[in-house]
N, C-alpha and C positions, 0 to 999 in steps of 0.2 A: 766492208768497204763501201765508199760512197759510190753510186752509179753515176757516171758522167753522162748524162743524157740531154743536156742544155736546157734543162727545167730548175726552177728554184728548189733548193734543198729543203727537207724538213728535218729539222735538228742540226747541230754543229757539224760542219764539213771538217771531219776528221782528218782528211789528207792535207789541210792547209798547213803551210810551213811559217815559221815566225816571220821570214823575210817578206813574205805576202801581205802580213798585216803591217808591218814596218813600211812598206811602200804605199800602202793605203794611207797609213798616217802621215807621211811626208808629202803626199799629194794635196793634203788639206793645210791651208796656211792662216794665220790671223791676219786680218784686214784692217787697217785704219783708213777712214775717210774723213777729210776735213773740208768744209765749204767756207770760204771767206766772203763777207758781205758788207757793202757800203750802205750805212742807213742814215736817211734823211728825216729830220722832224718838221712837222707842219703844225701851225696853230689853227685852232678851230675857224678864226676869221679868214684864212686862206681859202677855205671852202674847197678843199682838194678831194677829188674822187678819182678812182682808179683810171677812168678814161680821160682825165685831164692832166696827167703827169707828161711834162715835155722836158727836153734836154735844157730848155731856158730855165724852166721852174727848179730843176735840180741844181743847176749853176747858181742861181740866186740863193739856194739854201746851203751852199758850200760850207758856210761857217757852222751849220748845225750838224754836219757830217759825222759819223763816228763809224767805227769798224768793229766788228764782232764775227765770231766763227761759230759754226755748228759742227758736230762731228759725231760719227758712228763707228762702231767697232763689229765686225762679224767675221763669218767663215768664207774663205775662198778657195777653190780647187784649180790646181793647174789642169788644164784641158788640152794645151798646145805648147810646143816648144820646137822652134827650128832657127838655127843660127842665133840671132839676137832677138827674135821677135817671140813674144809670149802671150799667151791668152788665159783668162781666169774666169771662172764661173761663180757667181755669187747670188745672193738674194737682193732683188731691187730695192727694198726698203733700206739696205745698208749704204747705198750709194746714190740713190735717187732723190738728191736735194731739189727743192724747188728753185726755179730761177728768180722768182719775185715774191716777196713776202709783204702783204698788206696789213697794216696795224690801224684799227678804227677807233674813234671816239665812241663812248656809249651812246645808243640811241634807242628809242622805241621801234624805229622803223629802219632795219638794217639796210633796206634797198637805197635809202637816202642818207645813210650815215657818212660823215666825212672822215678822211684818213688824219690820223695823228702821226703817221709816218710810213715809210717804204723801206724795205730791205732789199737790195739788188746783188745778186751773186756775181762775184768778180771773177773768181777763180776756185778751183778745187783740186785737191790732191788726193790720190788714192795710192797707198803703199802698204807692202807686206812688213809686218814686223818680225825682227830677228831673221832677216834673209840677207845673206852678205852680198849677193849680187840681185839687184832689184831695179826696178822701173817705176815711173810713175804712169800709173795705168789710166787710160781714157775709156770712157764708156762707149761701147760699140753699139749694143741693142738693149732694150728695156721691155720686159713684159710684165706689167704692173699687175694684171688680172691673176696671173700665176706666180708672181712674186720673183721673178728670175732676171738676172741681168748678165751680161758678158763684157769682159773688158780686155783691151789689148794694150801692150806696151813694148817698148824696145829697151833692152839692158844696154847699159853703159859699156859693159865688156862681157867676153863670153865667159860663162861659169866654168870652174874647173871639172865640174861633172855634169852630165846631163840633167835638166831638173826633172823631178819626179812626176811626170804627167800621169794622170789617171788613165790607165791603159786597159779599161774594163769596157766590154760592149754595153750599150745603153739598153736597159731592161724595158718592161712594159708592165705596169701595174695590173693590167687586165689578166696577166699570166699567174698571178699569186694565188695561193691556195691556202687553206686553213692549216696553221702550223709551220708555215714556212720561215726560215731563219733568216734574219737580218742584223746588219751591223748599223751603227749610227755614230758618225765621227763629228766633232765640232769643238768650239771654244764656248762652253756655257761658263758665265762669270769669267770670261778671258782665260780660263784654264783649258788646255788641250785634253780632250777625255775620248774614250770610246767606250760604247756599251752595246749591248745587244738584246733582241727580244724575238718574239714570234707574232706572225700575222693572225689577226681575228678579222672576222666578217669582211672577207675580200669581196671586191665588185660590189660594195653596199649601195652604190648608185651609178648612174650613167656616166660620171667620170672615173669610175673605177677606184673610187677612194676606199681605204681600208683602215683598220685600227691595228696598233701595235702596242704590246704590253711593256715596252722598254721604259726606262726612267728618262723620259724625253723632257729635257730643260731647255728654255731659251737660248739659242746659240748653237744647238745641234744642226 
């Protein structure tokens, strides 16, 4: 029998029940993020640089305006639900779209290059896939260095059942040891999957990074 000592386990936790894994899986959802941009075109003769763009200039280029969208798909975890309010945790690179994109004409000196166009984000939608009761989530906070983002939203109507919030205490990587058992859950290639592995090289640097032998694909 596993010793319940508050430490990470070495080997598969034999007293886990299927419902525990099912709850973990339900707390992780597929997230679609779309950013919509207005794009304006400039001729080289306009001699436009990033610091010279004004509202008047954009109005004068209204005939050249086009619309395009950028999108990203990733995993998001329910971390909060009360009444109609919901919060998610995801990776920053999934939802952190640039507000402005600059397009330059080729130049030997990038510092003096003129713009061929500019794309300005007008709106963004962040929604979960295959969820009956959902919201359009707004970005609350972003940590680009650690690639973490939190989002919040308000449901249109109360769900029939409480949302599967991840109700596990937050751990600490510095407490990991050789051979500790871990699960990895996510949507590699858009398919929901779970895999497992064991820890190697714990606390390999000042940030307490570690290695894991699981089949880690982009999206977990």
